[in-house]
Structures are given as C-alpha cells and as structure tokens.
N, C-alpha and C positions, 0 to 999 in steps of 0.2 A: 496620316493613318497608312496610307499604304506601305511604306516602310515594314510596319506590322505584320501585315497581310502577306507579303513579300516572304520576312524573315519567315512566318510560318509553313510556308510553302517549301522551305530548306527541310524541311525537318522529314521529308520523305525520301531523304539521304541517309543511310545509316551512322556514315561517319559522324554527322551533326550529332548524334546521340552520346560517344562516346564519351566529350567532355561531361554531360548532365549525368549521366550513371554515376562516375566519377565522385562528381561533387557530391551528388547525394549520399553515396555511399559514407564518405570522407565527413558528411555532415552526421551522419547516423551515429557514425563511430565517436566523433568529437561530444555530441549528449551524452551516449554511454558514459563514457571517459569523463563528463563533466557532473552526472548524477552520482557517478558511483563516487567518487570523491570529490566532493563540492569544494573542499578548502586549498587544495596545490593549484587548481587553475588550471589542469593538464589537457583539458578539453580543450581552453581558448588557445592554446601555445600548439595545439593541434592543427586549427582552425587556421592560425596563423600561417605555421608550416606550409601547411597544404596551399592555401591562396597566393602566398609567396614564391615559392620555390618549385610547385608542382602544376598548379593551374597553367602558368603562362606556356608551357609544351604546350596542352590542347588548346589553351584559347588560339595560339598562336596557328596551327591545324586548321583550325574551326575556321579562321577570320579568313584564312589563305584558303581555303575552299572557298569562301564566298567569292572572295574577290575573283578567283581565276574559273569558277564554274567546273572544274575535276573535282569531282568527290568520292575520288580511288583511293581505297586504305593506303596504298604506297605513298599517293601525292602528300595524300595527309599527313603521315608520319616525315616526308621528308622536308614539308612545309614547317609543320611541327618543329625540329630541329632546326633548321635555319633561322625560325624566328625567336627560338627561346630567349635566347641573352638579349631581343630587342626590345622584349618585354618585362624580362625578371629586372632590368638593370635599374631603367623608368621608374618601375614598381618600387623597388627597393628604395631608390634615393627622394622617393619622393616620399614615402610612409617614414623616412629618416628625415627630412625636413618639417613634417607635419608632425610629428613628436616633440623635434627641437621646438619648434614656435609653441608647442600648448606647453611645454614644460618651461620657456622663457617668460610666456605671457601667465603663468600660474605662480612665479616665483614674489611676485610682487603681491599676493592674494594674501599672502601668509604672515604678510608685517604691515595690512591696511586694513582698515574696517570694511570698504565697501570690497568685499570676496566676489560678491557676485557678478560684479561689475566686470570683471577680468576672464572671470568662468564666461560669462556671454561673450566678450570679445573674443577668446582664444577659442571657443565653440565657432562664433561668425569666420574668423579667418581660417578655420580649419575647413569648416564646408564650401567656402569661396574659393580655395585651391584646390579641394576636390572636383568641384562644378567645372573649374578653367581647365585642369589638367586630365578631365574625365576620358577623354578621348587618345590619349596617350599612345595604346597599345593599337587603335584602330589605324592609329599614322602609322606606324611603328611598320605594320604589315601592310597597308594599302599602298603606302606611300613609301615604302622602303627607308623611314626615316632611324637617324641613330639616337642615342640615349638621351640628348638632351634638345636635339633637334625636332623628335616627337612630343615633347613637352610643351616648348615655343608653337610647333602646329596646333597645337590640340588649343592651346590661349587663344591664336591667332582667328582660328574658326567658330570658337565658341563667342567671342567678340565680336566678329563678323557677320554671325547670325544669332542672334540672343534668344529672338521669340521663336525660330525653330528648335534651339534648345532648350528652352523652357517649354515648350509645347512635349517635348521629347520625356523631361523628369515630371511631366506632370501626368504622362499615359505611363510612367514607371512608376511613379507614386501610386497612381491606382492601382495598378498590375497586385502594387506591393500589398495595398490595403485589402484588397479581395483574397487574396492569395491567403493573408493574417486571419482574417476573419473566419476563412472556413477552415484554416489550420486550429484555431479557437474551440469553435461549434463541434467537430470530428474529436477533439481529443478531452473536453470538456462531457460529451456526450457517451464516450468509449471510457472513460474515468470516471462515470457519476456514481458507482458504488464507493469508491475510495474515498470519494471527496465528502461524500453522507456524515463522517464525523466533523465536517467544519460548520455544518447548518445546527448543531447544537450547542458550540462552543460561545460565551460570551464576546463582548468586544472586549474585553482586557484579556480574555484568553486569543485571541484573533490578534490582536498586538504584540502577545510574547511570543505567538507560533510562527508569526511573519518576520520574528527577528533573527532568527536561524536557519538558514534555507535547509541544513540536514534536516530540520522537520516534515520539509515538503519532501522529501526523498524517502524517509520512513514512513510516509504519510501513504506516496505511491507504492512500495514496495517495489519485489523485483517484475511484476506484471507491468503495473503502470509505468515503470522505468523503460522497459522495453517499450513498450507500447507509445512512448512520447517517443523514443528515440526515434520509431520507424515512421510513425506520423510527421517528424521534423526533416528527416531523409526527403522524405516524399514529394514533402513542401517545397525544399530545396530543390528537388529538382524538377518539377513542375515550373516552380519561377523561373529558374535558370533555361528549362525547355523556350520560355515566351524570349528571356530578357535579350540573351546572347547573340541570337539570330538578328532579333530587333536592333540591337546598335549596332549590330557590323551594317546590314543593308540599310540604315539610317545615314550612317555614315559615307554610305559609296553612296548613295540616292540621291542625300538632301544636302549632307554639310559639304560635299567633294565636287557639288553643281554650281554653277554659277549662273545669277539672273541674266547675265549678260558675256558677250565675251570682247576682249579688248585687242585689234590686230597691234602687232607689233612691225614696225618697215623694219627691214633686212634687205638693204639695198637696194634690188628690184623687186624684192618679193612681201609680200604681206603674209603675216604667220599668224594666224589669230590662237592664241592661248585661254582657254576657262580660267577666268579670274578667280575661282571657288579650289583651285588644285594646282600643284605646283608643275612646271612646265613637262617634266619627265613624264607625267601620267597624264596629259592631256591631250587631246589629238590638233593636230595641224591641219588649216585650210591654207591651202596657197595658193598663190596667185600672181602672174606678172603684174609688175607696176603700171605699164602700158596699158593692159586690157584693160587693167581698173579705171584709168586716165578716160580710155575709150567707152567705158560704158557710163563715166560720169556725164561725159560729151552730149550721150545721146538724149540720156536725161534731162540734159538742158533745153537741148534742142525739142 
C-alpha cells in the first residue's frame, strides 16, 4: 500500500494531470459518440484509437517523470517523445496477438457443441497474457527496454514476484469496483426522472426494451446522454488519477527491488547487483577482493 500512497503524492505536480484530463475528455467524447449512434460502434473505435496511438505519448511522459523525479513541462514532453514508440509498438503487438489467439480459439466453437468451453478457454488465455505482460510499458520506460525486451521483462518480473503482483491487481480491482459503484449511484440518482417509465413496465415489456440499445438512448434523451457522458469522463479521470501513478511507483519500488543482492566476481573486485532489476539500472557496491578476504579472516579469528 506504500506504492499507492507514494503514487498519490506525485499528483501535487501539474504534469501528472495531463494524461488524466485527456483520458477523461476522450472517454467523455467516446460515450457521446456511442450513445449518439449505437449501431456503428464509432465510440469504441474512438477509444481504441486513443489508447493505442495517443495515450502512449502521455503515459511515457508520466512514467519518465516518476522515474527521474523531474516534473517540469519541458522534461515531460521530451521524455514523452523519446518513449512513445517504446510503448506504442509493444502495445500494438500485444493487442494483435491477443486478438489472434481469441480468433483462433473461437473458430472450433462454431463447429463443435461445447462452444462455451472454447470461449472460457480463450478468455483465460487472454487474461493470462494481459496479466503477464501488464508491466511492459513501465519496463520500457524505467529500464529502457525495446519492444520484445519489455514484454519478456514484464513476464519475468510477474513470474518472479507473483504475490506482490496479485496484491497489486486486487487493489486495482477494488479501486475499479469502488469507482463503478460510485458511478452507478450518481448516474441513477441524477437520471431518476428519466428512468421512471421503467417502473411501470411489465416483465415482457422490459425484456423487449432491453433487446434494442436504441431504446435506452431514446429513454435518456439529450440531457441523459450528456449527463452519462460527463459522469463517465469524470469517473475515468478519477480512476486513472490513482491507477497510473500507483502502477508507476509499484513497478519502481516493488517489482524492481529485490529481496537480496547477489555478488558478482569481476577479477579482483566484487560488484553487487539487485536481482530485481537489470544491471544497467542497479547500483554497484565495489570492493577489493583482498579487503573482503581480510574481513573474512578477522571474523574467523
């Protein structure tokens, strides 16, 4: 939980709010487009466009600010430009592989009776891949990893520290649940008047009503659509407000820090590296081998 507290503390710097505000605005626009035309899925395409091609720029700047401790605007945009492709390329590759796996595993479902099994299997494979590669973006920025190196680095760290990662996902799930419940309560209370006709419908009428998404849009009206989009944007902003700094600090302070150091013999010197991070990002503890032997002899005496 210290990573969560330290992540929240970084929000005192204005640059940490840049991506959060943009995420909220894009999500607001996506909901507006989705409810305006529920059949063309433009809102979903809009969100995918943002998270695949736009968000990597600002995520890279946010992670780099947490990494270096430099929260200036100039450093933020410089780091964002430098780290853009290191996040965007593995993200695109990861999305492509997940979609390909889902496609391949669901093909047999159309020819066999146990379609539910293949659907569950495909979902399990996709979730497993997402969890294992979840920290590819932090690895790319914090450790300057390339496209495939960041993915393998994430898999290695998650496999090495499963308990810490599971706790991280539990905290994120609880945060998502709290924000979703808050969103639902605020949304239903503000639009209680628009939902009144539902109270007088019979079960068959409710079933027919739920089969067409356009009925919900007509029920909400222009005011309801706008309120839904505003609340959705604010909820996304608040969730990202906590999640993104928490993920960055968790990677920096928990995943990259090992429980012990392993000495490496370099001729007449001993160099100590943290096992949780690669050698380029670890500090070195150098000492003469003769000095080490002297201290060992003194202890034996």
